[in-house]
C-alpha positions as CSV (number, residue, x, y, z in Angstrom):
1,M,32.6,24.9,63.1
2,C,34.2,22.3,65.3
3,A,37.6,20.7,65.0
4,F,36.0,17.3,64.4
5,G,34.4,18.6,61.2
6,G,37.8,19.8,59.8
7,T,39.4,16.5,60.7
8,E,36.6,14.5,59.0
9,L,37.0,16.6,55.8
10,L,40.8,15.9,55.9
11,R,40.2,12.2,56.3
12,Q,37.7,12.1,53.4
13,K,40.2,14.0,51.2
14,R,42.9,11.4,52.0
15,L,40.6,8.5,51.3
16,W,39.6,10.0,48.0
17,E,43.2,10.5,47.0
18,D,44.1,7.0,48.0
19,T,41.2,5.6,45.9
20,R,42.3,7.7,43.0
21,D,45.9,6.5,43.3
22,R,44.8,2.8,43.5
23,Q,42.7,3.3,40.4
24,K,45.6,4.8,38.5
25,E,47.8,1.8,39.4
26,Q,45.0,-0.6,38.3
27,D,44.7,1.2,35.0
28,Q,48.5,0.9,34.5
29,L,48.3,-2.8,35.1
30,T,45.8,-3.3,32.3
31,T,47.2,-0.9,29.8
32,V,48.3,-2.5,26.6
33,N,51.0,-0.9,24.4
34,A,50.9,-0.6,20.6
35,F,52.5,-4.1,20.1
36,G,49.8,-5.9,22.0
37,T,51.9,-6.6,25.1
38,V,50.9,-5.5,28.6
39,A,52.8,-2.6,30.0
40,F,52.5,-3.7,33.6
41,G,50.9,-6.8,35.2
42,D,49.5,-9.9,33.6
43,A,48.4,-10.2,30.0
44,P,44.7,-10.7,29.2
45,T,43.8,-14.3,29.2
46,S,42.7,-16.2,26.1
47,T,39.2,-16.4,27.7
48,D,39.1,-12.6,27.9
49,V,40.1,-12.4,24.2
50,F,37.6,-15.1,23.2
51,K,34.8,-13.3,25.1
52,K,35.7,-10.0,23.4
53,T,35.8,-11.7,20.0
54,V,32.4,-13.4,20.6
55,L,30.9,-10.1,21.7
56,Q,32.3,-8.3,18.7
57,L,31.0,-11.0,16.4
58,R,27.6,-10.9,18.1
59,D,27.5,-7.1,17.7
60,N,28.5,-7.4,14.0
61,A,25.8,-10.0,13.4
62,V,23.2,-7.9,15.1
63,A,24.2,-4.8,13.1
64,E,24.1,-6.8,9.9
65,A,20.7,-8.2,10.8
66,L,19.4,-4.7,11.6
67,R,20.7,-3.5,8.2
68,E,19.1,-6.4,6.4
69,F,15.9,-5.8,8.4
70,E,15.8,-2.1,7.5
71,K,16.6,-2.9,3.8
72,Q,13.7,-5.4,3.7
73,R,11.4,-3.0,5.6
74,A,12.2,-0.2,3.1
75,K,11.5,-2.7,0.2
76,F,8.2,-3.7,1.7
77,E,7.2,-0.1,2.3
78,A,8.0,0.8,-1.3
79,E,5.9,-2.2,-2.5
80,L,3.1,-1.3,-0.2
81,H,3.1,2.3,-1.5
82,T,3.1,1.0,-5.1
83,K,0.1,-1.3,-4.3
84,R,-1.8,1.5,-2.6
85,V,-1.2,3.8,-5.6
86,Q,-2.4,1.0,-7.9
87,N,-5.4,0.3,-5.8
88,G,-6.3,4.0,-5.9
89,I,-6.0,4.0,-9.7
90,L,-8.0,0.8,-10.0
91,A,-10.7,2.2,-7.6
92,R,-11.1,5.3,-9.7
93,E,-11.3,3.2,-12.9
94,L,-13.9,1.0,-11.3
95,V,-16.0,4.0,-10.4
96,R,-15.6,5.4,-13.9
97,Q,-16.6,2.0,-15.5
98,T,-19.5,1.6,-13.1
99,R,-20.9,5.1,-14.1
100,L,-20.3,4.3,-17.8
101,L,-22.2,1.0,-17.3
102,E,-25.1,2.8,-15.6
103,Q,-25.3,5.3,-18.5
104,C,-25.2,2.4,-21.0
105,Q,-28.0,0.6,-19.2
106,I,-30.1,3.8,-19.2
107,A,-29.4,4.3,-22.9
108,R,-30.3,0.6,-23.7
109,K,-33.5,0.9,-21.8
110,A,-34.4,4.1,-23.7
111,D,-33.5,2.3,-27.0
112,E,-35.8,-0.6,-26.0
113,D,-38.6,1.7,-25.2
114,L,-38.2,3.5,-28.5
115,L,-38.0,0.2,-30.4
116,R,-41.2,-0.9,-28.6
117,R,-43.0,2.3,-29.6
118,L,-41.8,2.1,-33.2
119,Q,-42.9,-1.5,-33.4
120,L,-46.4,-0.5,-32.1
121,Q,-46.5,2.3,-34.7
122,C,-45.3,-0.2,-37.4
123,D,-48.0,-2.7,-36.4
124,E,-50.6,0.1,-36.5
125,L,-49.5,1.3,-39.9
126,S,-49.5,-2.3,-41.2
127,A,-53.1,-2.7,-40.0
128,Q,-54.0,0.6,-41.6
129,H,-52.3,-0.5,-44.8
130,A,-54.2,-3.8,-44.8
131,E,-57.5,-1.9,-44.2
132,A,-56.7,0.5,-47.0
133,E,-56.0,-2.4,-49.4
134,L,-59.3,-4.0,-48.5
135,Q,-61.0,-0.7,-49.1
136,L,-59.2,-0.4,-52.4
137,V,-60.2,-3.9,-53.5
138,E,-63.8,-3.2,-52.4
139,F,-63.7,0.2,-54.2
140,E,-62.3,-1.5,-57.4
141,G,-64.9,-4.2,-57.1
142,N,-67.7,-1.6,-56.8
143,N,-66.1,0.4,-59.6
144,R,-66.0,-2.6,-61.9
145,R,-69.6,-3.5,-61.2
146,A,-70.6,0.1,-61.9
147,T,-68.7,0.0,-65.2
148,D,-70.2,-3.3,-66.1
149,R,-73.7,-1.9,-65.4
150,T,-73.1,1.1,-67.5
151,R,-72.0,-1.1,-70.4
152,E,-75.0,-3.2,-70.3
């Protein structure tokens, strides 16, 4: 290692120490004590205080807006969940009612078919009854004539 390298390291160390010392002095100039007065150097300007206040108000407004947004989002999510549950219930009820309607339509068709068959049987029995009455009238007429002939 050459002498120049050692000298360069020493120079960098001194530069670093000088920078550190200047930073400490700058920090002391801007340090504020508990009573709001500046320990060393000039006090913060009203513009600085105003900027800090505006930034704080902005941060507070943003935080409040975020809280309100999250509150509304949670409310909407709860409502959406409720609506989804209701839709599921209504969908199942619709399926149940549709199946019941289909069963009722099948039963109604079966009842209509049965009623049609019974009506046909009733019509057939009515025709047979009318025919039997005609035969009875004819038989009674024949019987009366036969009785009348035997009396004569």
